[in-house]
C-alpha positions as CSV (number, residue, x, y, z in Angstrom):
1,M,0.0,0.0,0.0
2,R,2.8,2.4,0.9
3,R,4.5,1.7,-2.4
4,L,1.2,2.4,-4.3
5,T,0.7,5.7,-2.5
6,L,4.2,6.8,-3.4
7,L,3.7,5.9,-7.1
8,I,0.4,7.9,-7.2
9,A,2.1,10.9,-5.5
10,A,5.0,10.8,-8.1
11,A,2.6,10.6,-11.0
12,L,0.6,13.6,-9.7
13,A,3.8,15.6,-9.2
14,A,4.9,14.8,-12.8
15,I,1.5,16.0,-14.2
16,V,1.8,19.3,-12.2
17,L,5.3,20.0,-13.4
18,T,4.4,19.3,-17.0
19,A,1.4,21.7,-16.7
20,C,3.5,24.4,-15.2
21,G,6.2,24.1,-17.9
22,S,3.6,24.4,-20.6
23,D,2.0,27.4,-19.0
24,G,5.3,29.1,-18.6
25,S,6.3,28.5,-22.1
26,N,3.1,29.9,-23.5
27,G,3.2,32.9,-21.3
28,S,6.7,33.7,-22.4
29,M,5.6,33.6,-26.1
30,N,2.6,35.8,-25.5
31,T,4.6,38.5,-23.7
32,G,7.8,38.2,-25.6
33,A,8.8,37.3,-29.1
34,A,5.2,36.6,-30.3
35,D,4.1,40.2,-29.9
36,H,6.3,41.4,-32.7
37,N,8.1,39.9,-35.7
38,A,11.0,40.6,-38.0
39,A,9.0,43.0,-40.2
40,D,8.2,45.2,-37.1
41,V,11.9,45.4,-36.3
42,T,12.9,46.2,-39.9
43,F,10.2,48.9,-40.2
44,T,11.2,50.5,-36.9
45,Q,15.0,50.4,-37.5
46,N,14.6,51.9,-40.9
47,M,12.0,54.5,-40.2
48,I,14.1,56.1,-37.4
49,P,16.9,57.3,-39.7
50,H,14.3,58.1,-42.4
51,H,12.4,60.4,-40.0
52,R,15.7,61.9,-38.7
53,Q,16.6,63.0,-42.2
54,A,13.2,64.5,-42.7
55,I,13.7,66.5,-39.5
56,D,17.1,67.7,-40.8
57,M,15.5,68.9,-44.0
58,A,12.7,70.6,-42.0
59,D,15.2,72.4,-39.8
60,L,16.8,73.9,-42.8
61,A,13.5,75.5,-43.9
62,E,13.4,77.7,-40.8
63,T,16.2,80.0,-42.1
64,R,16.3,79.2,-45.8
65,A,12.7,79.0,-47.0
66,R,11.0,82.1,-48.3
67,H,7.3,81.0,-48.6
68,P,5.6,81.0,-45.2
69,E,3.6,77.9,-46.0
70,V,6.8,76.0,-46.6
71,K,8.0,77.0,-43.2
72,T,4.7,76.0,-41.6
73,L,4.8,72.6,-43.4
74,A,8.4,72.0,-42.2
75,R,7.3,72.7,-38.6
76,Q,4.4,70.3,-38.9
77,I,6.8,67.6,-40.2
78,R,9.1,68.1,-37.3
79,A,6.2,68.1,-34.8
80,A,4.8,64.8,-36.1
81,Q,8.0,62.9,-36.6
82,A,10.2,63.8,-33.6
83,P,7.8,62.0,-31.1
84,E,7.5,59.1,-33.5
85,I,11.3,58.6,-33.3
86,A,11.2,58.5,-29.5
87,T,8.4,56.0,-29.6
88,M,10.2,53.7,-32.1
89,V,13.4,53.9,-30.1
90,G,11.5,52.8,-27.0
91,W,10.1,49.8,-28.9
92,L,13.5,48.6,-30.1
93,N,14.9,49.0,-26.5
94,T,12.0,46.9,-25.2
95,W,12.7,44.3,-27.9
96,K,16.5,44.4,-27.1
97,Q,17.2,45.3,-30.7
98,P,19.7,47.9,-32.0
99,T,18.2,51.2,-33.0
100,A,20.2,51.4,-36.2
101,P,19.6,49.1,-39.2
102,P,22.4,46.5,-39.9
103,A,25.3,47.9,-41.8
104,D,25.5,47.5,-45.6
105,D,27.6,44.5,-46.3
106,S,27.8,45.2,-50.0
107,G,31.4,46.5,-49.7
108,S,30.4,49.8,-51.3
109,G,32.8,51.7,-49.1
110,H,30.3,54.4,-48.2
111,G,30.5,55.7,-44.6
112,M,27.7,55.8,-42.2
113,G,27.2,59.5,-42.9
114,D,26.4,58.8,-46.5
115,H,22.6,58.7,-46.7
116,S,22.8,57.4,-50.2
117,S,24.3,54.2,-48.9
118,T,21.7,53.6,-46.1
119,T,20.5,50.1,-46.7
120,M,17.2,48.8,-45.4
121,T,17.2,45.5,-43.5
122,G,16.2,42.8,-45.9
123,M,17.2,44.7,-49.0
124,M,19.6,43.5,-51.7
125,P,23.2,44.8,-51.4
126,G,23.5,48.2,-53.2
127,E,19.8,49.1,-52.8
128,T,19.1,52.2,-50.8
129,M,16.5,53.2,-48.3
130,A,13.3,54.4,-50.0
131,G,13.2,58.1,-50.5
132,M,16.4,58.9,-48.6
133,M,18.4,61.9,-49.9
134,S,22.1,61.4,-50.6
135,D,24.8,63.6,-49.0
136,D,25.1,65.5,-52.3
137,D,21.3,66.1,-52.2
138,M,21.5,67.4,-48.6
139,A,24.6,69.6,-49.5
140,R,22.7,71.2,-52.4
141,L,19.7,71.8,-50.2
142,K,21.8,73.5,-47.5
143,M,23.3,75.9,-50.1
144,A,19.9,76.9,-51.5
145,T,17.9,79.9,-50.2
146,G,14.6,81.6,-51.1
147,P,12.4,80.3,-53.9
148,A,15.2,77.9,-55.1
149,F,15.2,76.3,-51.6
150,D,11.4,76.1,-51.5
151,K,11.2,74.3,-54.8
152,M,14.1,71.9,-53.9
153,F,12.8,71.3,-50.4
154,L,9.3,70.5,-51.7
155,T,10.5,68.2,-54.5
156,M,12.8,66.3,-52.2
157,M,10.3,66.0,-49.4
158,I,7.7,64.6,-51.7
159,A,10.1,61.9,-52.8
160,H,11.1,61.3,-49.1
161,H,7.5,61.0,-48.1
162,R,6.7,58.5,-50.9
163,G,9.6,56.4,-49.6
164,A,8.2,56.4,-46.1
165,I,4.7,55.5,-47.4
166,T,6.2,52.5,-49.2
167,M,7.9,51.4,-46.0
168,A,4.7,51.9,-44.0
169,R,2.7,49.8,-46.5
170,T,5.1,46.9,-46.0
171,E,4.7,47.1,-42.3
172,T,0.9,47.3,-42.6
173,R,1.0,44.1,-44.7
174,D,3.7,42.1,-42.9
175,G,4.0,43.4,-39.3
176,L,2.6,41.9,-36.2
177,Y,3.0,44.5,-33.5
178,T,-0.3,46.4,-33.3
179,P,1.2,49.8,-32.2
180,A,3.7,49.6,-35.1
181,K,1.0,48.8,-37.6
182,R,-1.1,51.7,-36.3
183,L,1.9,54.0,-36.6
184,A,2.4,52.8,-40.2
185,E,-1.2,53.6,-41.0
186,N,-0.8,57.1,-39.5
187,I,2.3,57.7,-41.5
188,Q,0.5,56.8,-44.7
189,N,-2.5,59.0,-43.9
190,T,-0.4,62.0,-42.7
191,Q,2.2,62.0,-45.4
192,N,-0.2,61.4,-48.3
193,T,-2.0,64.5,-47.1
194,Q,1.3,66.4,-46.9
195,I,2.3,65.3,-50.4
196,T,-1.0,66.8,-51.7
197,T,-0.2,70.0,-49.9
198,M,3.4,70.1,-51.2
199,Q,2.3,69.5,-54.8
200,T,-0.1,72.5,-54.5
201,L,2.7,74.6,-52.9
202,L,5.0,73.8,-55.9
203,T,2.7,75.8,-58.1
204,K,3.0,78.8,-55.8
205,V,6.7,79.1,-55.0
């Protein structure tokens, strides 16, 4: 009888341990890796430098643009994108991922400061991040003033926004993390509206 009792107790203990192990595993997946995927990481890592360049361009408008509506638009871009950068950095820190996209392994020889060589995660070697301006583009924009700046800024920012929208559409399609997908939808809505505004402004400057 004593032996039977011990066997029953051991069997019950094994069942409890198995159940606990299963629950712990599922809980880890629900609160860890399963709440985001590689597409979310790619989108976030690439959108941060993309937004930063847009802010760099917007900052130039404060002293170089002539048309007041161009300056207003530039301030709106900064106001929208600076908080989004902070949010995305927070996500990557939570996911224990670097805040910069992986370096380009294509052997192109470009430095990190060369925006033309900024390569999106998952892109083929030599491809560049959608809509990003090159160092030469940024240098030309910095040298321009008045109406010439306005036209250049608007033309470049339209291309920049279109690149961001392409990236956001990919996140909407492939991402898993709900806040990132919401941000991607917001980027599409906001920047499509701003593109329409900029196209109208190009007829005025």
